[in-house]
N, C-alpha and C positions, 0 to 999 in steps of 0.2 A: 431345859430345853436345849437341844443340839442345834448349833448354828450350821447352816448349809454353806459349803465351800463357795466363795464368790466366783470361782472359775468353773464350777460344775455346769455342764451342758446337758439337757435332757436328750437322751438318745432318740434319733428319728426313726420312724418306722419306715420300711422299705415297702413301696407300693408294687408288689409282685404281679398283680393283675395288670397294672398299666404297663409294666416292663414286658409281660408276655404279649400284650396287644401291640406295643410300639416297636418292639425289637425287629420283627420281620419286616415292618415298613422302613425301618431305619437301614437295614441291610440292603433292601431294594433301592432306596435313595442313594446309597453309597455306590452301588454298581452303576447307576445311571450317572452319577457325578464323575466316576472315573473315566467314563467315555466322553465327557465334556472337557475335562482339563483341570488345571490347578485351582482356579478360582471356584469352580464348582465343588471341588472336593473340600477346600477350606470352609466354604459356607456350609455344606453338609455336615462336616465334622463339628463346627461350632454350635449348630443347632442340636446335634445329637448329644454332645457333651453337656450342653445346658439341660436337655431333657434327662440324662442320667443323674445329674446333680439334683434335679427336682425329684426324681423318683427315690433317690437316696441310695443307689448303688450303680456300679458299672458291671457290665456282663463280663463273663469270663473270656470272651474273645474280643475284648476292647482293643486288642493289638491290630485287629483287621483295619481299624481307622488309622492307626499310627502308620502302618505299612502303606496304606493308600495315600496318606499324606506325604510320606517320604518319597514314595514312587512318583507321584505327580510333580513334586518339587524337583526331583532329579530329571524328570522328563522335560520340564520346562527349561532347565539349564542346558540339557543335552541338545534340544531342538533349536537352540539359539544359534543364529548365524553371526551375530554381532559380538565381537570380542568384549565389548564394554557392557553388554546385556547382563552379564553376571553381577557386575557392581550395581547396576540399576535394579536388579531383582532383590539383591541382599538389602538394599536400603529403600525398598518400596513399602507402601502401606500394607500390601498383601503379605510381605515378609513379616511384618509386625504382628499381623493376625496369626501367622503360622507360629511365631515365637510364643504368643500368649497361649495357644493351644499346648504347646510343649510345656510351658511353665504350669499348666493346669494338670499335667500328668500324661499327656498323650504323646508319649515318646517311644 
């Protein structure tokens, strides 16, 4: 009898039907979030990345969310009138959420 490798993981099936249903909705949600600002973009990106992980694949243009996240982050810093705002933003709970998204691959 052949023993199975203890580190072997069964490959997951990709739910293509769900991706084709969800992806247009996710793009529309991102567009709406971009009009609202950084917090909305972060929340939308978190929900979208969670969905992609459940589906089992990321779309080819996942970088659209990475660009939106980076653009919203830079706009939040640029729109600041307070010189100390930059430090407050970098050490905020919102910044931690952005870092977690980047750590998950959205860069």
